[in-house]
N, CA, C and O atoms as a GROMACS GRO file, in nm:
protein
  328
    1MET      N    1   6.089  -2.482  -2.146
    1MET     CA    2   6.224  -2.427  -2.154
    1MET      C    3   6.253  -2.349  -2.026
    1MET      O    4   6.171  -2.268  -1.984
    2PRO      N    5   6.366  -2.372  -1.965
    2PRO     CA    6   6.398  -2.306  -1.838
    2PRO      C    7   6.410  -2.155  -1.845
    2PRO      O    8   6.385  -2.088  -1.745
    3ILE      N    9   6.449  -2.097  -1.961
    3ILE     CA   10   6.453  -1.951  -1.973
    3ILE      C   11   6.344  -1.909  -2.073
    3ILE      O   12   6.344  -1.951  -2.189
    4THR      N   13   6.254  -1.826  -2.025
    4THR     CA   14   6.149  -1.770  -2.110
    4THR      C   15   6.187  -1.627  -2.143
    4THR      O   16   6.208  -1.546  -2.053
    5ILE      N   17   6.197  -1.595  -2.270
    5ILE     CA   18   6.232  -1.460  -2.313
    5ILE      C   19   6.102  -1.382  -2.333
    5ILE      O   20   6.020  -1.417  -2.418
    6PHE      N   21   6.085  -1.278  -2.254
    6PHE     CA   22   5.963  -1.199  -2.258
    6PHE      C   23   5.968  -1.084  -2.357
    6PHE      O   24   5.864  -1.043  -2.408
    7ASP      N   25   6.086  -1.032  -2.385
    7ASP     CA   26   6.093  -0.917  -2.474
    7ASP      C   27   6.233  -0.908  -2.534
    7ASP      O   28   6.332  -0.948  -2.473
    8CYS      N   29   6.239  -0.854  -2.654
    8CYS     CA   30   6.366  -0.831  -2.722
    8CYS      C   31   6.350  -0.704  -2.805
    8CYS      O   32   6.280  -0.704  -2.906
    9LYS      N   33   6.415  -0.596  -2.761
    9LYS     CA   34   6.396  -0.466  -2.825
    9LYS      C   35   6.526  -0.409  -2.880
    9LYS      O   36   6.634  -0.430  -2.825
   10GLY      N   37   6.511  -0.338  -2.992
   10GLY     CA   38   6.622  -0.261  -3.047
   10GLY      C   39   6.727  -0.341  -3.120
   10GLY      O   40   6.837  -0.291  -3.144
   11ILE      N   41   6.695  -0.465  -3.157
   11ILE     CA   42   6.792  -0.551  -3.225
   11ILE      C   43   6.730  -0.599  -3.356
   11ILE      O   44   6.611  -0.632  -3.360
   12SER      N   45   6.809  -0.602  -3.463
   12SER     CA   46   6.757  -0.644  -3.593
   12SER      C   47   6.703  -0.787  -3.585
   12SER      O   48   6.746  -0.866  -3.501
   13VAL      N   49   6.611  -0.818  -3.672
   13VAL     CA   50   6.546  -0.950  -3.670
   13VAL      C   51   6.646  -1.063  -3.686
   13VAL      O   52   6.636  -1.164  -3.616
   14THR      N   53   6.743  -1.049  -3.775
   14THR     CA   54   6.839  -1.156  -3.796
   14THR      C   55   6.927  -1.178  -3.674
   14THR      O   56   6.954  -1.292  -3.637
   15LYS      N   57   6.971  -1.072  -3.611
   15LYS     CA   58   7.052  -1.084  -3.489
   15LYS      C   59   6.968  -1.132  -3.371
   15LYS      O   60   7.015  -1.209  -3.288
   16ARG      N   61   6.843  -1.086  -3.366
   16ARG     CA   62   6.754  -1.122  -3.256
   16ARG      C   63   6.737  -1.273  -3.246
   16ARG      O   64   6.743  -1.329  -3.136
   17GLU      N   65   6.716  -1.340  -3.358
   17GLU     CA   66   6.696  -1.484  -3.359
   17GLU      C   67   6.818  -1.557  -3.304
   17GLU      O   68   6.806  -1.651  -3.226
   18LEU      N   69   6.936  -1.514  -3.347
   18LEU     CA   70   7.060  -1.577  -3.298
   18LEU      C   71   7.080  -1.554  -3.149
   18LEU      O   72   7.117  -1.646  -3.076
   19ILE      N   73   7.056  -1.432  -3.105
   19ILE     CA   74   7.076  -1.398  -2.964
   19ILE      C   75   6.975  -1.472  -2.877
   19ILE      O   76   7.013  -1.527  -2.773
   20GLN      N   77   6.849  -1.474  -2.916
   20GLN     CA   78   6.748  -1.546  -2.837
   20GLN      C   79   6.782  -1.693  -2.826
   20GLN      O   80   6.771  -1.751  -2.717
   21ALA      N   81   6.822  -1.755  -2.935
   21ALA     CA   82   6.857  -1.897  -2.932
   21ALA      C   83   6.977  -1.923  -2.841
   21ALA      O   84   6.979  -2.023  -2.769
   22ALA      N   85   7.076  -1.834  -2.844
   22ALA     CA   86   7.194  -1.852  -2.760
   22ALA      C   87   7.160  -1.834  -2.612
   22ALA      O   88   7.211  -1.908  -2.528
   23VAL      N   89   7.074  -1.737  -2.579
   23VAL     CA   90   7.033  -1.716  -2.440
   23VAL      C   91   6.956  -1.837  -2.390
   23VAL      O   92   6.980  -1.885  -2.279
   24GLU      N   93   6.864  -1.887  -2.470
   24GLU     CA   94   6.788  -2.006  -2.432
   24GLU      C   95   6.880  -2.126  -2.413
   24GLU      O   96   6.862  -2.203  -2.319
   25ALA      N   97   6.977  -2.144  -2.501
   25ALA     CA   98   7.071  -2.256  -2.491
   25ALA      C   99   7.156  -2.245  -2.365
   25ALA      O  100   7.191  -2.346  -2.305
   26GLY      N  101   7.189  -2.123  -2.324
   26GLY     CA  102   7.269  -2.103  -2.204
   26GLY      C  103   7.197  -2.144  -2.076
   26GLY      O  104   7.260  -2.164  -1.973
   27GLY      N  105   7.064  -2.155  -2.083
   27GLY     CA  106   6.987  -2.192  -1.965
   27GLY      C  107   6.923  -2.329  -1.972
   27GLY      O  108   6.839  -2.361  -1.888
   28LYS      N  109   6.959  -2.409  -2.069
   28LYS     CA  110   6.898  -2.542  -2.084
   28LYS      C  111   6.924  -2.633  -1.964
   28LYS      O  112   6.847  -2.726  -1.941
   29HIS      N  113   7.030  -2.611  -1.891
   29HIS     CA  114   7.066  -2.698  -1.779
   29HIS      C  115   6.988  -2.668  -1.650
   29HIS      O  116   7.001  -2.741  -1.552
   30LEU      N  117   6.910  -2.562  -1.650
   30LEU     CA  118   6.841  -2.517  -1.529
   30LEU      C  119   6.726  -2.610  -1.491
   30LEU      O  120   6.661  -2.669  -1.577
   31SER      N  121   6.702  -2.623  -1.360
   31SER     CA  122   6.591  -2.705  -1.314
   31SER      C  123   6.469  -2.620  -1.278
   31SER      O  124   6.360  -2.674  -1.263
   32ALA      N  125   6.486  -2.489  -1.264
   32ALA     CA  126   6.376  -2.398  -1.231
   32ALA      C  127   6.356  -2.301  -1.348
   32ALA      O  128   6.443  -2.287  -1.434
   33SER      N  129   6.242  -2.234  -1.349
   33SER     CA  130   6.212  -2.137  -1.455
   33SER      C  131   6.278  -2.003  -1.428
   33SER      O  132   6.280  -1.954  -1.315
   34TYR      N  133   6.333  -1.944  -1.534
   34TYR     CA  134   6.393  -1.812  -1.530
   34TYR      C  135   6.332  -1.729  -1.642
   34TYR      O  136   6.280  -1.784  -1.739
   35GLU      N  137   6.339  -1.597  -1.629
   35GLU     CA  138   6.287  -1.506  -1.731
   35GLU      C  139   6.400  -1.417  -1.781
   35GLU      O  140   6.494  -1.387  -1.708
   36ALA      N  141   6.388  -1.376  -1.908
   36ALA     CA  142   6.492  -1.290  -1.965
   36ALA      C  143   6.427  -1.179  -2.048
   36ALA      O  144   6.325  -1.199  -2.114
   37TRP      N  145   6.489  -1.063  -2.044
   37TRP     CA  146   6.453  -0.948  -2.126
   37TRP      C  147   6.579  -0.905  -2.198
   37TRP      O  148   6.681  -0.879  -2.133
   38ILE      N  149   6.574  -0.896  -2.329
   38ILE     CA  150   6.691  -0.862  -2.410
   38ILE      C  151   6.668  -0.725  -2.471
   38ILE      O  152   6.560  -0.696  -2.523
   39SER      N  153   6.771  -0.639  -2.464
   39SER     CA  154   6.758  -0.507  -2.526
   39SER      C  155   6.894  -0.458  -2.574
   39SER      O  156   6.999  -0.498  -2.524
   40SER      N  157   6.888  -0.370  -2.673
   40SER     CA  158   7.012  -0.308  -2.720
   40SER      C  159   7.058  -0.210  -2.612
   40SER      O  160   6.977  -0.152  -2.540
   41TYR      N  161   7.187  -0.194  -2.605
   41TYR     CA  162   7.247  -0.100  -2.511
   41TYR      C  163   7.314   0.007  -2.595
   41TYR      O  164   7.419  -0.019  -2.654
   42PRO      N  165   7.255   0.127  -2.603
   42PRO     CA  166   7.304   0.228  -2.697
   42PRO      C  167   7.446   0.276  -2.673
   42PRO      O  168   7.511   0.324  -2.766
   43PHE      N  169   7.496   0.264  -2.552
   43PHE     CA  170   7.632   0.308  -2.522
   43PHE      C  171   7.727   0.191  -2.546
   43PHE      O  172   7.732   0.097  -2.467
   44GLY      N  173   7.800   0.198  -2.655
   44GLY     CA  174   7.896   0.093  -2.686
   44GLY      C  175   7.845  -0.007  -2.788
   44GLY      O  176   7.918  -0.098  -2.827
   45GLY      N  177   7.722   0.007  -2.833
   45GLY     CA  178   7.669  -0.080  -2.938
   45GLY      C  179   7.650  -0.223  -2.896
   45GLY      O  180   7.664  -0.313  -2.979
   46GLY      N  181   7.619  -0.247  -2.772
   46GLY     CA  182   7.606  -0.383  -2.724
   46GLY      C  183   7.463  -0.425  -2.695
   46GLY      O  184   7.367  -0.356  -2.729
   47VAL      N  185   7.453  -0.539  -2.632
   47VAL     CA  186   7.325  -0.598  -2.594
   47VAL      C  187   7.332  -0.629  -2.445
   47VAL      O  188   7.435  -0.674  -2.394
   48ARG      N  189   7.222  -0.605  -2.376
   48ARG     CA  190   7.209  -0.639  -2.234
   48ARG      C  191   7.095  -0.739  -2.219
   48ARG      O  192   6.990  -0.726  -2.282
   49VAL      N  193   7.118  -0.838  -2.134
   49VAL     CA  194   7.014  -0.937  -2.103
   49VAL      C  195   6.994  -0.935  -1.952
   49VAL      O  196   7.086  -0.961  -1.875
   50LEU      N  197   6.872  -0.903  -1.911
   50LEU     CA  198   6.835  -0.908  -1.771
   50LEU      C  199   6.771  -1.044  -1.748
   50LEU      O  200   6.676  -1.081  -1.816
   51ILE      N  201   6.824  -1.119  -1.652
   51ILE     CA  202   6.773  -1.252  -1.620
   51ILE      C  203   6.725  -1.251  -1.475
   51ILE      O  204   6.799  -1.213  -1.384
   52THR      N  205   6.602  -1.294  -1.454
   52THR     CA  206   6.547  -1.305  -1.319
   52THR      C  207   6.501  -1.449  -1.297
   52THR      O  208   6.474  -1.523  -1.392
   53GLY      N  209   6.493  -1.485  -1.169
   53GLY     CA  210   6.452  -1.620  -1.138
   53GLY      C  211   6.412  -1.637  -0.994
   53GLY      O  212   6.386  -1.539  -0.925
   54PRO      N  213   6.407  -1.761  -0.948
   54PRO     CA  214   6.362  -1.789  -0.813
   54PRO      C  215   6.455  -1.732  -0.706
   54PRO      O  216   6.573  -1.705  -0.731
   55ASN      N  217   6.399  -1.712  -0.589
   55ASN     CA  218   6.474  -1.664  -0.472
   55ASN      C  219   6.542  -1.530  -0.496
   55ASN      O  220   6.652  -1.506  -0.446
   56GLY      N  221   6.477  -1.443  -0.571
   56GLY     CA  222   6.531  -1.308  -0.593
   56GLY      C  223   6.647  -1.301  -0.690
   56GLY      O  224   6.717  -1.200  -0.692
   57PHE      N  225   6.670  -1.403  -0.769
   57PHE     CA  226   6.779  -1.402  -0.866
   57PHE      C  227   6.756  -1.289  -0.965
   57PHE      O  228   6.649  -1.277  -1.024
   58ASP      N  229   6.858  -1.204  -0.984
   58ASP     CA  230   6.848  -1.088  -1.072
   58ASP      C  231   6.989  -1.054  -1.120
   58ASP      O  232   7.069  -0.998  -1.045
   59ARG      N  233   7.019  -1.087  -1.245
   59ARG     CA  234   7.152  -1.063  -1.300
   59ARG      C  235   7.141  -1.003  -1.439
   59ARG      O  236   7.040  -1.020  -1.508
   60THR      N  237   7.246  -0.932  -1.479
   60THR     CA  238   7.254  -0.875  -1.613
   60THR      C  239   7.382  -0.924  -1.678
   60THR      O  240   7.488  -0.927  -1.615
   61VAL      N  241   7.372  -0.961  -1.802
   61VAL     CA  242   7.489  -1.001  -1.879
   61VAL      C  243   7.491  -0.916  -2.006
   61VAL      O  244   7.387  -0.891  -2.066
   62GLY      N  245   7.609  -0.873  -2.047
   62GLY     CA  246   7.623  -0.790  -2.166
   62GLY      C  247   7.723  -0.848  -2.264
   62GLY      O  248   7.812  -0.923  -2.226
   63PHE      N  249   7.706  -0.813  -2.390
   63PHE     CA  250   7.797  -0.859  -2.494
   63PHE      C  251   7.774  -0.774  -2.619
   63PHE      O  252   7.677  -0.698  -2.626
   64ALA      N  253   7.862  -0.785  -2.715
   64ALA     CA  254   7.851  -0.710  -2.841
   64ALA      C  255   7.738  -0.769  -2.925
   64ALA      O  256   7.712  -0.889  -2.918
   65VAL      N  257   7.671  -0.686  -3.002
   65VAL     CA  258   7.559  -0.731  -3.083
   65VAL      C  259   7.602  -0.836  -3.186
   65VAL      O  260   7.520  -0.918  -3.228
   66ASP      N  261   7.728  -0.834  -3.228
   66ASP     CA  262   7.777  -0.931  -3.326
   66ASP      C  263   7.860  -1.043  -3.263
   66ASP      O  264   7.937  -1.110  -3.332
   67GLU      N  265   7.844  -1.063  -3.132
   67GLU     CA  266   7.917  -1.169  -3.060
   67GLU      C  267   7.877  -1.306  -3.114
   67GLU      O  268   7.764  -1.327  -3.158
   68ASP      N  269   7.971  -1.399  -3.109
   68ASP     CA  270   7.946  -1.536  -3.152
   68ASP      C  271   7.842  -1.600  -3.060
   68ASP      O  272   7.852  -1.586  -2.938
   69PRO      N  273   7.742  -1.671  -3.112
   69PRO     CA  274   7.640  -1.733  -3.028
   69PRO      C  275   7.696  -1.827  -2.921
   69PRO      O  276   7.640  -1.837  -2.812
   70ALA      N  277   7.806  -1.896  -2.951
   70ALA     CA  278   7.867  -1.985  -2.851
   70ALA      C  279   7.919  -1.905  -2.731
   70ALA      O  280   7.911  -1.952  -2.618
   71VAL      N  281   7.971  -1.788  -2.756
   71VAL     CA  282   8.020  -1.701  -2.648
   71VAL      C  283   7.902  -1.649  -2.566
   71VAL      O  284   7.909  -1.644  -2.443
   72ILE      N  285   7.794  -1.611  -2.632
   72ILE     CA  286   7.674  -1.564  -2.562
   72ILE      C  287   7.622  -1.675  -2.472
   72ILE      O  288   7.592  -1.652  -2.355
   73LYS      N  289   7.610  -1.794  -2.526
   73LYS     CA  290   7.563  -1.910  -2.449
   73LYS      C  291   7.648  -1.930  -2.325
   73LYS      O  292   7.594  -1.951  -2.216
   74GLU      N  293   7.778  -1.925  -2.339
   74GLU     CA  294   7.869  -1.947  -2.226
   74GLU      C  295   7.858  -1.835  -2.123
   74GLU      O  296   7.860  -1.863  -2.003
   75ARG      N  297   7.846  -1.711  -2.166
   75ARG     CA  298   7.831  -1.600  -2.071
   75ARG      C  299   7.702  -1.611  -1.993
   75ARG      O  300   7.699  -1.585  -1.872
   76VAL      N  301   7.593  -1.650  -2.060
   76VAL     CA  302   7.466  -1.669  -1.991
   76VAL      C  303   7.479  -1.782  -1.890
   76VAL      O  304   7.436  -1.768  -1.775
   77ARG      N  305   7.539  -1.893  -1.931
   77ARG     CA  306   7.557  -2.006  -1.841
   77ARG      C  307   7.639  -1.967  -1.718
   77ARG      O  308   7.602  -2.002  -1.606
   78GLN      N  309   7.749  -1.895  -1.738
   78GLN     CA  310   7.833  -1.851  -1.627
   78GLN      C  311   7.756  -1.755  -1.534
   78GLN      O  312   7.770  -1.763  -1.412
   79THR      N  313   7.678  -1.666  -1.592
   79THR     CA  314   7.599  -1.572  -1.513
   79THR      C  315   7.497  -1.646  -1.427
   79THR      O  316   7.475  -1.609  -1.311
   80LEU      N  317   7.437  -1.748  -1.481
   80LEU     CA  318   7.338  -1.825  -1.407
   80LEU      C  319   7.400  -1.906  -1.293
   80LEU      O  320   7.332  -1.937  -1.195
   81GLU      N  321   7.527  -1.939  -1.306
   81GLU     CA  322   7.595  -2.020  -1.203
   81GLU      C  323   7.653  -1.937  -1.090
   81GLU      O  324   7.695  -1.993  -0.989
   82LYS      N  325   7.656  -1.806  -1.105
   82LYS     CA  326   7.712  -1.719  -1.000
   82LYS      C  327   7.626  -1.721  -0.878
   82LYS      O  328   7.657  -1.654  -0.779
   0.00000   0.00000   0.00000
């Protein structure tokens, strides 16, 4: 899988599964390996995903903890294309 999730903190188990699946789906088109760390963001009740990859790639994407998985997938995909 092109995105490997190393950690997921501060998110309920049911939400964690949906968020991890959406983040992984957002990176299925990648040809190189990327890493992701998912954590709750206490200010505003959201989630932050730090994505790193080849050639110094380092981006953060944020969304609400109850965001639709399709929206999460699209935000991750857009972040990876920047």
